[in-house]
C-alpha positions in Angstrom: -5.2 10.5 -12.1 -6.5 7.0 -11.5 -5.2 4.6 -8.9 -6.7 1.1 -8.7 -5.8 -1.2 -5.8 -6.1 -5.0 -5.8 -5.0 -8.0 -3.8 -6.8 -7.6 -0.6 -8.7 -10.4 1.1 -9.0 -12.5 4.2 -5.8 -14.1 5.6 -5.0 -15.9 8.8 -2.6 -14.4 11.3 1.0 -15.0 10.2 0.0 -15.1 6.6 1.0 -12.9 3.7 -0.7 -10.8 1.0 0.6 -8.7 -1.8 -1.3 -5.6 -2.8 -1.0 -3.9 -6.2 -1.8 -0.5 -7.3 -2.1 0.3 -11.0 -1.6 4.0 -11.8 -2.6 6.0 -14.8 -3.1 9.6 -15.9 0.2 11.0 -14.6 3.9 10.5 -15.0 4.2 7.6 -12.6 8.0 7.3 -12.9 8.5 10.8 -11.5 6.0 10.4 -8.6 6.5 9.5 -5.0 3.9 6.8 -4.1 2.4 5.8 -0.8 0.4 3.1 0.9 -1.9 4.1 3.7 -4.5 2.3 5.7 -7.7 3.1 7.5 -9.1 1.0 10.3 -12.7 0.4 11.2 -12.1 3.0 14.0 -11.3 5.5 11.2 -7.6 5.7 12.2 -5.6 6.4 9.2 -1.8 5.8 9.0 0.8 6.2 6.3 2.1 2.7 6.0 4.9 3.1 3.5 6.3 5.4 0.9 8.7 5.0 -2.0 10.4 7.7 -4.0 10.1 7.9 -7.8 13.1 5.8 -8.5 12.9 3.6 -5.4 16.0 4.9 -3.8 14.1 6.2 -0.7 11.7 4.1 1.2 10.2 4.5 4.6 7.7 2.5 6.8 5.4 2.9 9.7 7.3 1.5 12.7 4.7 -1.2 13.3 5.1 -2.7 9.9 8.9 -2.2 9.4 10.5 -5.6 8.8 7.2 -7.2 7.8 6.0 -5.1 4.9 7.9 -4.2 1.7 7.0 -1.5 -0.7 8.2 -1.7 -4.3 7.4 -0.3 -7.7 7.7 -1.2 -11.3 7.9 2.0 -13.3 7.6 0.1 -16.6 4.2 -1.2 -15.5 3.1 1.9 -13.6 2.5 -0.2 -10.6 3.3 0.0 -6.9 3.2 -3.0 -4.6 3.0 -3.7 -0.9 4.2 -7.1 0.1 2.8 -7.9 3.6 4.2 -10.7 5.7 3.6 -12.0 9.2 0.2 -10.3 9.2 -1.6 -9.7 12.5 -5.2 -8.8 13.3 -4.0 -5.3 14.0 -3.2 -5.0 10.3 -6.8 -5.3 9.4 -7.8 -2.2 7.5 -8.7 -0.8 4.1 -5.4 -0.1 2.3 -5.1 2.8 -0.1 -2.6 3.6 -2.7 -1.7 7.3 -2.9 0.0 9.8 -5.2 0.5 12.7 -2.9 1.7 15.1 -5.5 -1.8 15.0 -7.1 -3.7 14.6 -3.8 -5.1 11.4 -5.2 -5.9 8.1 -3.6 -7.5 4.9 -4.9 -10.7 3.4 -3.7 -9.0 1.0 -1.4 -8.7 -2.7 -0.9 -9.8 -4.4 2.3 -7.4 -6.6 4.2 -8.8 -8.7 7.0 -6.5 -10.7 9.2 -8.5 -13.3 11.2 -8.5 -16.9 12.1 
């Protein structure tokens, strides 16, 4: 199982970023996928999850309405569109495939002016 995140970076408050996670080594189209984040204080939260066919989605309350998780099973990729970013969203974001206890290496998102 391999998960490779990309798309992180520095963004101003109120800005947007889209994270991508390319998956391989398992049947992506049958797997629930997640995005989690870990802050510098080592707090780790499940940010969003999406079922294998996308018909079930859920979000951390603090990002609901600002973040959108989606997937493209043809491309074995899961996305996290992040809008109206705040400094509190600063963290390393990880893509996860819980069925395989696997997570990527993470991509850092810094929200700062």
